[in-house]
TORVO-830832 format. One line per 4 residues: number of its first residue (from 1); for each residue x, y, z of C-alpha. Coordinates in pm, 1 decimal, always signed. Layout:
% residues N
NUM> X:Y:Z | ...
***
This chain:
% residues 415
1> +11485.0:+12096.3:+11804.7 | +11246.2:+11814.6:+11907.9 | +11207.4:+11531.6:+11678.7 | +10898.9:+11489.6:+11454.3
5> +10701.7:+11193.8:+11583.4 | +10554.1:+10975.5:+11305.8 | +10328.8:+10665.0:+11330.7 | +10343.7:+10445.8:+11026.1
9> +10042.4:+10218.8:+10996.7 | +10048.5:+9881.3:+10817.1 | +9766.1:+9624.0:+10812.0 | +9978.0:+9317.2:+10751.5
13> +10300.8:+9177.5:+10897.9 | +10374.0:+8960.5:+10599.1 | +10679.2:+9064.4:+10392.9 | +10520.3:+9183.1:+10071.7
17> +10659.8:+9439.7:+9832.9 | +10540.6:+9759.7:+10013.7 | +10646.7:+9613.0:+10354.9 | +10994.3:+9543.6:+10226.9
21> +11007.7:+9891.1:+10079.2 | +10918.0:+10033.3:+10418.4 | +11191.4:+9841.6:+10602.1 | +11452.0:+9968.6:+10347.4
25> +11330.2:+10327.7:+10369.4 | +11350.8:+10330.8:+10753.1 | +11721.6:+10236.7:+10743.7 | +11781.1:+10568.3:+10572.6
29> +11546.8:+10794.1:+10782.0 | +11726.5:+11060.4:+10986.2 | +11664.5:+10948.7:+11340.7 | +11795.0:+11280.6:+11472.2
33> +11493.3:+11449.8:+11298.2 | +11228.0:+11176.2:+11316.4 | +11105.5:+10952.6:+11593.2 | +10920.9:+10671.2:+11399.2
37> +10697.6:+10408.5:+11553.4 | +10531.1:+10140.8:+11327.0 | +10188.3:+10034.4:+11424.4 | +10112.1:+9694.9:+11278.2
41> +9764.9:+9548.5:+11269.5 | +9902.3:+9190.9:+11314.9 | +10216.8:+9015.2:+11432.5 | +10456.0:+8844.2:+11198.1
45> +10785.3:+8857.6:+10999.4 | +10761.1:+9232.1:+10937.4 | +10749.8:+9298.3:+11310.2 | +11050.5:+9073.1:+11365.8
49> +11253.9:+9234.3:+11096.6 | +11169.2:+9588.8:+11198.7 | +11261.4:+9527.3:+11570.6 | +11591.6:+9374.0:+11452.1
53> +11660.0:+9699.8:+11266.7 | +11606.4:+9895.1:+11593.2 | +11265.8:+10028.4:+11479.8 | +11000.3:+10068.6:+11749.9
57> +10692.8:+9863.1:+11675.3 | +10357.1:+9828.4:+11845.5 | +10107.5:+9559.5:+11741.6 | +9749.5:+9678.5:+11746.0
61> +9574.9:+9350.9:+11655.0 | +9284.1:+9366.5:+11400.8 | +9034.4:+9090.9:+11384.4 | +9132.6:+8811.0:+11141.5
65> +8793.5:+8851.9:+10953.1 | +8878.0:+9210.6:+10867.6 | +9248.4:+9165.6:+10823.7 | +9213.9:+8883.6:+10566.1
69> +8925.1:+9033.3:+10375.1 | +9013.0:+9076.7:+10008.4 | +8955.5:+9384.0:+9803.2 | +8661.1:+9227.6:+9619.5
73> +8474.6:+9094.4:+9924.4 | +8291.1:+9421.8:+9987.9 | +8106.0:+9357.9:+9661.0 | +8071.3:+8972.5:+9674.7
77> +7946.7:+8953.0:+10033.0 | +7779.2:+9278.0:+10134.3 | +7619.8:+9146.3:+10449.8 | +7951.1:+9020.3:+10575.3
81> +8093.5:+9355.2:+10489.9 | +7846.3:+9528.9:+10722.3 | +7974.5:+9323.1:+11010.8 | +8334.9:+9403.8:+10913.5
85> +8238.8:+9773.1:+10903.1 | +8120.6:+9758.6:+11262.1 | +8437.0:+9579.1:+11374.3 | +8645.4:+9833.4:+11176.1
89> +8482.2:+10132.9:+11343.7 | +8543.5:+9988.9:+11686.8 | +8904.4:+9924.4:+11583.3 | +8949.2:+10275.9:+11450.5
93> +8830.1:+10415.4:+11786.7 | +9103.9:+10211.7:+11968.3 | +9357.7:+10306.6:+11699.6 | +9277.0:+10679.8:+11763.3
97> +9346.0:+10631.2:+12129.9 | +9684.1:+10474.7:+12053.3 | +9776.2:+10765.5:+11832.6 | +9689.4:+11009.5:+12110.0
101> +9886.8:+10810.3:+12355.7 | +10186.2:+10803.1:+12128.8 | +10141.2:+11171.6:+12084.2 | +10247.4:+11170.8:+11724.1
105> +10271.2:+11459.4:+11477.3 | +10207.8:+11270.2:+11164.9 | +10018.1:+10953.2:+11070.0 | +10152.5:+10770.8:+10767.3
109> +9926.5:+10497.4:+10618.9 | +10139.5:+10253.4:+10431.8 | +9868.8:+10023.9:+10267.3 | +9512.9:+10063.6:+10138.2
113> +9360.2:+9894.5:+10437.0 | +9576.0:+10087.1:+10680.7 | +9451.9:+10407.2:+10510.9 | +9083.6:+10307.5:+10532.0
117> +9109.4:+10252.4:+10906.2 | +9383.4:+10506.5:+10974.7 | +9210.8:+10804.6:+10816.1 | +8918.2:+10761.8:+11058.2
121> +9152.1:+10719.1:+11348.1 | +9365.8:+11018.2:+11241.0 | +9060.4:+11239.1:+11218.2 | +8941.7:+11128.9:+11568.8
125> +9290.3:+11190.4:+11714.5 | +9313.3:+11524.8:+11525.7 | +9639.9:+11422.6:+11353.9 | +9724.3:+11497.7:+10995.9
129> +9760.3:+11187.0:+10771.3 | +9982.9:+11102.1:+10477.7 | +9855.4:+10824.3:+10246.0 | +10130.7:+10631.9:+10083.4
133> +9977.2:+10459.5:+9777.1 | +10144.6:+10147.4:+9656.1 | +9857.8:+10024.7:+9445.0 | +9697.1:+10133.3:+9120.0
137> +9352.7:+10291.3:+9202.7 | +9202.8:+10138.7:+8892.0 | +8912.9:+9910.8:+8807.7 | +9155.7:+9642.6:+8679.0
141> +9273.0:+9593.2:+9031.9 | +8983.4:+9718.8:+9258.3 | +8603.6:+9706.1:+9238.9 | +8460.0:+10016.9:+9060.9
145> +8280.1:+10144.5:+9376.1 | +8600.1:+10119.9:+9578.2 | +8798.3:+10303.5:+9312.5 | +8537.2:+10591.3:+9293.5
149> +8550.1:+10618.0:+9672.0 | +8931.2:+10620.8:+9689.5 | +8958.8:+10876.9:+9414.3 | +8719.4:+11104.1:+9595.9
153> +8911.8:+11066.9:+9920.0 | +9236.7:+11129.7:+9734.0 | +9112.7:+11468.6:+9623.7 | +8974.4:+11574.8:+9961.7
157> +9101.6:+11377.4:+10259.3 | +9479.2:+11324.3:+10316.0 | +9710.7:+11606.9:+10414.5 | +9946.5:+11479.8:+10138.2
161> +9989.7:+11166.9:+9919.1 | +10299.9:+10974.3:+9849.5 | +10303.6:+10739.1:+9539.5 | +10555.3:+10484.2:+9413.9
165> +10542.6:+10590.0:+9050.5 | +10403.0:+10852.5:+8814.0 | +10179.2:+10569.1:+8674.1 | +10028.6:+10519.9:+9019.0
169> +9965.6:+10896.9:+9053.9 | +9771.2:+10904.0:+8726.5 | +9524.1:+10644.9:+8858.2 | +9431.8:+10858.0:+9157.3
173> +9246.0:+11120.8:+8947.3 | +8909.6:+11040.0:+8790.9 | +8972.3:+11330.3:+8549.8 | +9345.2:+11385.1:+8453.4
177> +9268.9:+11763.5:+8415.7 | +9181.0:+11770.3:+8800.2 | +9457.8:+11585.5:+8972.1 | +9428.7:+11480.6:+9335.7
181> +9580.5:+11662.3:+9615.9 | +9957.6:+11736.9:+9627.8 | +10142.3:+11418.2:+9533.7 | +10500.6:+11334.5:+9590.5
185> +10665.5:+11049.7:+9391.1 | +10900.2:+10833.3:+9612.9 | +11035.9:+10550.2:+9411.0 | +11098.2:+10250.1:+9629.3
189> +11464.3:+10213.3:+9694.3 | +11735.7:+9963.8:+9785.3 | +12005.6:+9978.5:+10043.3 | +12367.0:+10044.5:+9934.4
193> +12477.4:+9683.6:+9979.3 | +12221.0:+9575.2:+9710.5 | +12433.2:+9742.8:+9447.2 | +12755.7:+9603.0:+9574.5
197> +12795.4:+9323.3:+9310.8 | +13042.3:+9222.9:+9055.2 | +12900.0:+8953.2:+8832.5 | +13161.6:+8742.6:+8651.9
201> +13147.0:+8699.3:+8280.1 | +12922.6:+8414.6:+8159.0 | +13105.3:+8085.0:+8177.2 | +13073.6:+7818.8:+7911.8
205> +13081.9:+7561.2:+8189.6 | +12765.0:+7674.9:+8362.0 | +12417.5:+7642.6:+8216.4 | +12222.4:+7973.9:+8198.6
209> +11939.4:+8014.2:+8449.9 | +11624.1:+8210.0:+8356.8 | +11385.0:+8280.0:+8632.4 | +11103.5:+8469.7:+8793.8
213> +11104.7:+8595.0:+9145.5 | +10793.9:+8704.1:+9338.6 | +10469.6:+8606.0:+9506.7 | +10295.9:+8323.1:+9316.9
217> +9980.5:+8519.5:+9204.6 | +9765.5:+8578.9:+8892.8 | +9886.7:+8938.2:+8892.5 | +10251.7:+8824.9:+8861.6
221> +10220.7:+8606.5:+8561.8 | +10380.7:+8274.8:+8642.7 | +10136.5:+8106.5:+8400.9 | +10251.9:+8332.8:+8114.6
225> +10621.0:+8256.1:+8198.8 | +10562.6:+7877.6:+8188.7 | +10383.3:+7907.5:+7857.8 | +10676.2:+8106.4:+7717.2
229> +10915.4:+7836.4:+7848.6 | +10710.9:+7571.0:+7662.0 | +10761.9:+7759.1:+7333.5 | +11143.3:+7759.6:+7350.1
233> +11244.9:+7488.6:+7599.0 | +11314.6:+7230.8:+7315.8 | +11545.5:+7481.1:+7127.6 | +11746.3:+7552.1:+7452.2
237> +11809.1:+7219.4:+7626.1 | +12091.6:+7363.9:+7823.8 | +11897.0:+7638.2:+7986.8 | +11750.1:+7605.6:+8338.9
241> +11418.7:+7773.5:+8423.9 | +11331.3:+7859.6:+8775.8 | +11032.8:+7994.6:+8969.2 | +11113.1:+8153.9:+9306.2
245> +10832.9:+8251.8:+9547.3 | +10521.2:+8125.3:+9721.5 | +10156.6:+8218.7:+9732.9 | +10030.4:+8456.4:+9993.5
249> +9686.7:+8562.7:+10100.2 | +9415.5:+8370.2:+9908.1 | +9628.6:+8265.3:+9603.8 | +9689.4:+7892.9:+9674.2
253> +9445.5:+7789.1:+9410.2 | +9650.4:+7971.4:+9141.1 | +9960.4:+7791.7:+9276.2 | +9795.3:+7454.2:+9241.7
257> +9685.9:+7553.3:+8882.3 | +10052.7:+7642.5:+8811.7 | +10172.2:+7294.4:+8913.8 | +9904.9:+7140.1:+8692.7
261> +10010.7:+7364.5:+8398.2 | +10378.4:+7264.2:+8432.8 | +10284.2:+6898.2:+8438.4 | +10047.8:+6927.9:+8142.5
265> +10315.0:+7098.6:+7931.3 | +10566.7:+6821.2:+8032.2 | +10795.2:+7074.8:+8193.8 | +10841.5:+6912.2:+8530.4
269> +11208.7:+6829.2:+8454.3 | +11278.1:+7190.3:+8309.6 | +11100.8:+7425.8:+8552.0 | +11240.3:+7425.0:+8903.7
273> +11008.2:+7543.4:+9176.0 | +11171.4:+7731.5:+9467.1 | +10949.8:+7849.5:+9751.0 | +10981.3:+8157.1:+9965.2
277> +11327.1:+8281.6:+10021.3 | +11452.7:+8497.6:+10303.3 | +11723.7:+8668.9:+10091.0 | +11573.1:+8749.3:+9740.0
281> +11881.1:+8954.9:+9630.4 | +12097.9:+8637.3:+9666.5 | +11837.4:+8432.6:+9476.8 | +11847.3:+8700.3:+9195.7
285> +12222.8:+8689.2:+9166.7 | +12199.5:+8318.8:+9079.4 | +11998.6:+8406.2:+8763.7 | +12137.1:+8500.9:+8428.4
289> +11808.7:+8647.5:+8304.1 | +11511.5:+8781.1:+8516.6 | +11155.3:+8765.6:+8361.8 | +10880.6:+8990.3:+8488.5
293> +10553.9:+8867.4:+8341.0 | +10272.7:+9057.6:+8515.1 | +9958.8:+9041.1:+8292.5 | +9824.1:+9353.2:+8468.0
297> +10006.0:+9682.6:+8508.8 | +10235.4:+9690.3:+8808.2 | +10216.4:+9999.9:+9022.8 | +10599.7:+10004.9:+9027.7
301> +10788.3:+9675.9:+8964.8 | +11025.1:+9637.1:+9259.1 | +11171.0:+9300.5:+9141.7 | +11286.0:+9477.7:+8810.7
305> +11490.6:+9721.0:+9013.1 | +11626.6:+9448.1:+9237.0 | +11751.9:+9260.7:+8932.8 | +11904.7:+9582.9:+8790.6
309> +12089.6:+9624.2:+9115.0 | +12215.0:+9272.3:+9087.0 | +12332.5:+9324.9:+8724.0 | +12091.5:+9060.6:+8598.1
313> +11946.8:+9136.3:+8251.7 | +11566.5:+9199.2:+8260.6 | +11267.7:+9123.4:+8043.8 | +10952.0:+9294.8:+8173.6
317> +10589.2:+9346.1:+8072.4 | +10508.4:+9707.2:+7985.2 | +10246.0:+9872.0:+8197.9 | +10222.8:+10079.6:+8511.6
321> +10562.1:+10187.0:+8653.8 | +10769.4:+9938.8:+8455.3 | +10794.7:+10178.8:+8163.1 | +10945.0:+10434.3:+8400.1
325> +11200.9:+10194.4:+8523.5 | +11321.2:+10043.3:+8183.3 | +11261.5:+10325.3:+7950.3 | +11298.4:+10643.5:+8158.7
329> +11404.9:+10875.3:+7878.8 | +11117.4:+10802.0:+7634.4 | +10819.9:+11036.4:+7644.3 | +10601.8:+10768.1:+7472.4
333> +10708.7:+10408.3:+7478.1 | +10666.5:+10252.5:+7128.4 | +10355.4:+10049.2:+7073.3 | +10450.9:+9683.7:+7119.6
337> +10335.3:+9440.7:+6843.8 | +10192.9:+9118.3:+6966.9 | +10450.9:+8841.3:+6988.5 | +10738.9:+9083.9:+6965.3
341> +10958.0:+9256.5:+7219.3 | +11115.1:+9602.3:+7240.6 | +11480.6:+9652.3:+7341.3 | +11570.4:+9948.4:+7546.5
345> +11913.4:+10065.5:+7684.1 | +11824.5:+9886.9:+8010.0 | +11643.7:+9571.6:+7903.1 | +11342.4:+9429.2:+7709.6
349> +10979.3:+9524.9:+7728.8 | +10697.4:+9309.3:+7604.1 | +10320.0:+9334.6:+7586.5 | +10130.4:+9197.7:+7879.8
353> +9961.9:+8854.1:+7871.2 | +10176.7:+8759.1:+7563.5 | +10381.5:+8445.3:+7624.4 | +10504.5:+8450.4:+7258.0
357> +10645.9:+8805.3:+7317.8 | +10818.9:+8682.0:+7637.1 | +10970.7:+8391.5:+7443.5 | +11080.8:+8634.3:+7173.8
361> +11270.4:+8841.3:+7428.5 | +11412.5:+8542.7:+7602.2 | +11553.4:+8410.0:+7269.8 | +11710.0:+8751.5:+7201.8
365> +11887.1:+8758.9:+7545.7 | +11993.6:+8394.9:+7524.4 | +12129.0:+8420.0:+7174.0 | +12334.4:+8736.1:+7245.0
369> +12453.4:+8722.3:+7609.9 | +12712.4:+9000.8:+7557.1 | +12435.9:+9239.1:+7444.2 | +12233.6:+9130.7:+7754.5
373> +12524.6:+9181.5:+7983.4 | +12586.4:+9535.6:+7840.1 | +12227.0:+9625.7:+7906.7 | +12258.5:+9504.7:+8256.9
377> +12561.2:+9720.6:+8315.7 | +12371.1:+10033.0:+8202.8 | +12069.2:+9924.9:+8409.1 | +12285.4:+9893.7:+8718.9
381> +12414.6:+10254.6:+8674.9 | +12061.9:+10380.6:+8626.4 | +11916.5:+10203.9:+8928.9 | +12206.3:+10305.9:+9155.8
385> +12118.3:+10670.6:+9105.1 | +11732.6:+10655.1:+9081.1 | +11625.5:+10387.1:+9318.6 | +11798.2:+10413.8:+9652.7
389> +11653.7:+10386.0:+10008.8 | +11823.2:+10722.9:+10074.0 | +11635.8:+10882.2:+9787.2 | +11303.4:+10739.1:+9903.7
393> +11367.2:+10847.5:+10262.4 | +11448.9:+11201.1:+10140.1 | +11126.8:+11230.5:+9947.2 | +10908.0:+11097.6:+10232.7
397> +11088.0:+11306.7:+10497.5 | +11013.2:+11622.1:+10302.4 | +10642.8:+11529.7:+10307.5 | +10652.1:+11461.5:+10687.4
401> +10821.1:+11800.1:+10744.1 | +10545.9:+11987.1:+10559.5 | +10262.3:+11787.9:+10706.4 | +10392.7:+11814.3:+11070.4
405> +10325.3:+12188.9:+11063.6 | +9965.2:+12102.0:+11062.6 | +9983.3:+11890.2:+11377.4 | +9818.2:+12030.6:+11699.8
409> +10104.6:+11888.5:+11900.4 | +10355.5:+12084.7:+11690.3 | +10150.9:+12403.7:+11719.9 | +10135.9:+12360.6:+12095.7
413> +10510.0:+12325.4:+12110.7 | +10551.6:+12627.0:+11895.9 | +10342.0:+12836.9:+12130.7
***
């Protein structure tokens, strides 16, 4: 039987969360059944990594003006948006020609911008499209007109939709009683070696390290983490605090404000700044406690899963997909009181935008490292069964199989 040809579209070649998720998934795709080509709208680290994995990649360059436009630019600068729209239409026409040349059965849009351009190109090329949603389609993340448009399209346009959490799926429907088209949840997964770890028992000779790992961004909550550190640093002089990551896109101003905040709180000697790391899993394994501090709900919370795989105890803000990760058996997560944390079997949950609650959870974990280590062991077992690259690949492959039956190329072969 001929393999199903799939074109995966991505608008950026930076190694963000959904791009890393894609690289891991592709290591587990059955290449006897699927012939995958990734079409990137720019060149960069993602292209290099995919090619090193043996994945075929084509770079179909998008103009920098369109590629770097933020999600709020369409509202802030409508005249500039008109110019981008003209450029985008021309780009979509060229992308449609690429899809026909590649003779694919399925188009898989892996980002919002890739979907916006890819759906036009897929229709022009007469190829069915799968929209992989990694972002919350909600007004706390996107402008209201964009949210309304995307929800309308979700109900009428893609052949199928893949989401990274049930929480993300709920944001796609304007009316929960009328959900969007058929949706498949494919939790982002890790490769087997990510779970191959044996952490030693805490040693009295080494100072504990509490840290955050992720893009330096207002949506990640480094400011909240620093304020929590300020609340307890004096009581824990032996503890080291670490921020791992760098700003991307248009977030350098937030990074500068973060440096100013650390200096203003007299924490220069206590908070270590570590920039971008090529191997985040190794950086995680150097921590004794991971803090996830996003003030806005995360669509999923990949760094939380990475810490669970590394057997690092986790504190995370509740919202979006994080509740599914750290409290999977609860139908309703208990309401969190301001300034307080909630302990689950797998870690600690805290209210968003609440440095006092972060500090409360950090105290609990630091004061009882045996309990924190026990939670980390249970969390590792949970993550190793629920969040694997093979599981993600299986879920997405099932979608590709169903959608491929709608492809004109597949129907021609059948005849």
